[in-house]
Structure formats: structure tokens, C-alpha cells
C-alpha positions as a Python dict, from the first residue, in 0.01 Angstrom:
ca = {
    (1, 'M'): (0, 0, 0),
    (2, 'S'): (140, 338, -94),
    (3, 'P'): (176, 613, 165),
    (4, 'F'): (-62, 836, -34),
    (5, 'S'): (-361, 601, -37),
    (6, 'N'): (-613, 574, 240),
    (7, 'G'): (-710, 213, 178),
    (8, 'L'): (-1034, 299, -5),
    (9, 'S'): (-888, 309, -356),
    (10, 'A'): (-943, -64, -407),
    (11, 'H'): (-1308, -18, -311),
    (12, 'R'): (-1356, 273, -553),
    (13, 'N'): (-1210, 89, -852),
    (14, 'R'): (-1499, -117, -978),
    (15, 'S'): (-1459, -384, -1240),
    (16, 'F'): (-1774, -261, -1423),
    (17, 'P'): (-1809, 106, -1512),
    (18, 'R'): (-2122, 286, -1402),
    (19, 'L'): (-2348, 324, -1705),
    (20, 'S'): (-2610, 565, -1571),
    (21, 'L'): (-2606, 942, -1568),
    (22, 'S'): (-2615, 1146, -1252),
    (23, 'P'): (-2967, 1190, -1111),
    (24, 'F'): (-2974, 1560, -1199),
    (25, 'W'): (-2880, 1513, -1565),
    (26, 'S'): (-3115, 1220, -1618),
    (27, 'G'): (-3395, 1425, -1460),
    (28, 'L'): (-3316, 1719, -1687),
    (29, 'L'): (-3305, 1497, -1996),
    (30, 'G'): (-3632, 1341, -1882),
    (31, 'I'): (-3801, 1679, -1859),
    (32, 'I'): (-3674, 1769, -2207),
    (33, 'G'): (-3804, 1437, -2340),
    (34, 'L'): (-4151, 1507, -2195),
    (35, 'L'): (-4180, 1848, -2366),
    (36, 'P'): (-4309, 1731, -2710),
    (37, 'G'): (-4579, 1513, -2553),
    (38, 'T'): (-4678, 1789, -2313),
    (39, 'Y'): (-4700, 2041, -2598),
    (40, 'F'): (-4921, 1801, -2792),
    (41, 'M'): (-5155, 1754, -2495),
    (42, 'L'): (-5173, 2131, -2444),
    (43, 'T'): (-5275, 2179, -2808),
    (44, 'I'): (-5554, 1924, -2757),
    (45, 'L'): (-5674, 2114, -2450),
    (46, 'V'): (-5671, 2444, -2640),
    (47, 'R'): (-5875, 2281, -2915),
    (48, 'I'): (-6129, 2131, -2674),
    (49, 'L'): (-6168, 2429, -2442),
    (50, 'F'): (-6137, 2721, -2683),
    (51, 'G'): (-6211, 2570, -3023),
    (52, 'S'): (-5884, 2690, -3175),
    (53, 'T'): (-5756, 2433, -3422),
    (54, 'T'): (-5449, 2613, -3558),
    (55, 'L'): (-5198, 2477, -3307),
    (56, 'Y'): (-5361, 2134, -3304),
    (57, 'Y'): (-5340, 2081, -3680),
    (58, 'T'): (-4972, 2176, -3690),
    (59, 'I'): (-4887, 1869, -3483),
    (60, 'S'): (-5200, 1652, -3514),
    (61, 'P'): (-5140, 1509, -3862),
    (62, 'S'): (-4845, 1326, -3713),
    (63, 'F'): (-5087, 1092, -3536),
    (64, 'L'): (-5266, 840, -3756),
    (65, 'Q'): (-5378, 1085, -4024),
    (66, 'S'): (-5084, 1024, -4255),
    (67, 'P'): (-4901, 694, -4308),
    (68, 'F'): (-4533, 680, -4224),
    (69, 'G'): (-4257, 423, -4226),
    (70, 'V'): (-4157, 249, -3907),
    (71, 'F'): (-3801, 380, -3912),
    (72, 'A'): (-3878, 722, -4061),
    (73, 'W'): (-3833, 1030, -3843),
    (74, 'H'): (-4180, 1158, -3766),
    (75, 'K'): (-4345, 1387, -3511),
    (76, 'A'): (-4544, 1099, -3362),
    (77, 'Q'): (-4224, 910, -3293),
    (78, 'L'): (-4072, 1217, -3130),
    (79, 'I'): (-4378, 1255, -2907),
    (80, 'L'): (-4414, 890, -2803),
    (81, 'C'): (-4047, 787, -2797),
    (82, 'G'): (-3948, 1098, -2602),
    (83, 'V'): (-4191, 1006, -2327),
    (84, 'V'): (-4091, 639, -2327),
    (85, 'L'): (-3718, 717, -2315),
    (86, 'S'): (-3771, 971, -2036),
    (87, 'V'): (-3959, 718, -1826),
    (88, 'L'): (-3702, 442, -1887),
    (89, 'L'): (-3399, 662, -1823),
    (90, 'N'): (-3534, 795, -1495),
    (91, 'A'): (-3670, 458, -1382),
    (92, 'L'): (-3325, 307, -1431),
    (93, 'T'): (-3177, 595, -1231),
    (94, 'T'): (-3412, 548, -935),
    (95, 'L'): (-3401, 168, -931),
    (96, 'Q'): (-3077, -10, -850),
    (97, 'F'): (-3026, -372, -949),
    (98, 'R'): (-2768, -595, -780),
    (99, 'L'): (-2675, -949, -867),
    (100, 'L'): (-2622, -1152, -550),
    (101, 'K'): (-2519, -1506, -485),
    (102, 'G'): (-2819, -1703, -364),
    (103, 'K'): (-2869, -2054, -227),
    (104, 'K'): (-2977, -2204, -559),
    (105, 'G'): (-2806, -1960, -794),
    (106, 'P'): (-2782, -1591, -866),
    (107, 'E'): (-3055, -1365, -730),
    (108, 'V'): (-3143, -1010, -826),
    (109, 'E'): (-3195, -750, -556),
    (110, 'V'): (-3387, -436, -646),
    (111, 'S'): (-3355, -128, -430),
    (112, 'F'): (-3510, 218, -463),
    (113, 'R'): (-3294, 529, -448),
    (114, 'K'): (-3473, 840, -327),
    (115, 'Y'): (-3428, 1097, -602),
    (116, 'W'): (-3738, 1317, -605),
    (117, 'L'): (-3681, 1472, -949),
    (118, 'N'): (-3638, 1136, -1121),
    (119, 'T'): (-3939, 990, -940),
    (120, 'A'): (-4153, 1287, -1046),
    (121, 'V'): (-4043, 1248, -1408),
    (122, 'V'): (-4128, 876, -1399),
    (123, 'L'): (-4474, 939, -1251),
    (124, 'Q'): (-4562, 1229, -1481),
    (125, 'G'): (-4417, 1054, -1783),
    (126, 'S'): (-4615, 737, -1722),
    (127, 'L'): (-4937, 938, -1679),
    (128, 'L'): (-4860, 1126, -2002),
    (129, 'L'): (-4784, 798, -2179),
    (130, 'L'): (-5116, 648, -2069),
    (131, 'T'): (-5298, 958, -2191),
    (132, 'L'): (-5120, 951, -2527),
    (133, 'L'): (-5193, 581, -2571),
    (134, 'A'): (-5561, 641, -2490),
    (135, 'Y'): (-5570, 924, -2746),
    (136, 'T'): (-5403, 702, -3007),
    (137, 'L'): (-5652, 422, -2941),
    (138, 'I'): (-5949, 659, -2968),
    (139, 'Q'): (-5815, 808, -3292),
    (140, 'H'): (-5752, 461, -3433),
    (141, 'I'): (-6110, 352, -3358),
    (142, 'R'): (-6246, 679, -3491),
    (143, 'Y'): (-6075, 660, -3834),
}
């Protein structure tokens, strides 16, 4: 052991690098990913409450009114995939998975880290995703 180490350097050097972002940056990226879906829902509310269709029709044709390829870049994919990626990124930040040695084989331990921003993004993103999926289902039945 060198005279400059405090004995914790072996503990800090992990064999696997940490693949997640810091909680702040994943929360910020999650909020940015929720913006297109939130804007779309606000345009629907403006259309329902005030009857203004201008904002709605600038983004609405991206949902089910025009065919598009699966791998083509489209507004609908930005709206839905942004929400899905935000939820997944922040869920992986708040949940910690550990592989432990069990009696019969490896076991997975799941623990919850208390990051309020990431938890809020996961909750709001999942509610927004459910609302967008309900809208998509209604539009699909309607047309």
C-alpha cells in the first residue's frame, strides 16, 4: 500500500463502469423528453376548451392521419419515444439492481434510491404515456 492512499482506492475501482447518468442530468433529460408530448396535450386542451384548431393541426397530422414508415423520423415518434425514453432513463436511475449469490443460484436484488426529481419524471411521464396511448386508441377507432 502506498503512503498516499487511504485504503479505499481498491473499493472505488470497480470492475464494471457505471453506465447511468447522474440523477440531476437524467432528470433534466427526462423533462426535455416530456416536452413534445406535453406540448401536444396542451394543443388538444386548447382545441377542446377554446375551439382553436391552428396549433392542433400543426402537430396533429403526425398521429394516424398520414401513413409513415416504421423507421422514418416523424413527429409521432418524437412525441411517443421521447416520453418512453424519459420514463425508462429515470426509472433506471431510481431503481438499482444488484446481482447476488443465492442458495440455488444468482438472485437479483432491487432497491429504490430516493431521487425526487427522477421519481416525479417517472410518474408524470407514465401518466402522459397512458394519456397519449388512450388518445391514439381513440383516434384509431375513430378513423
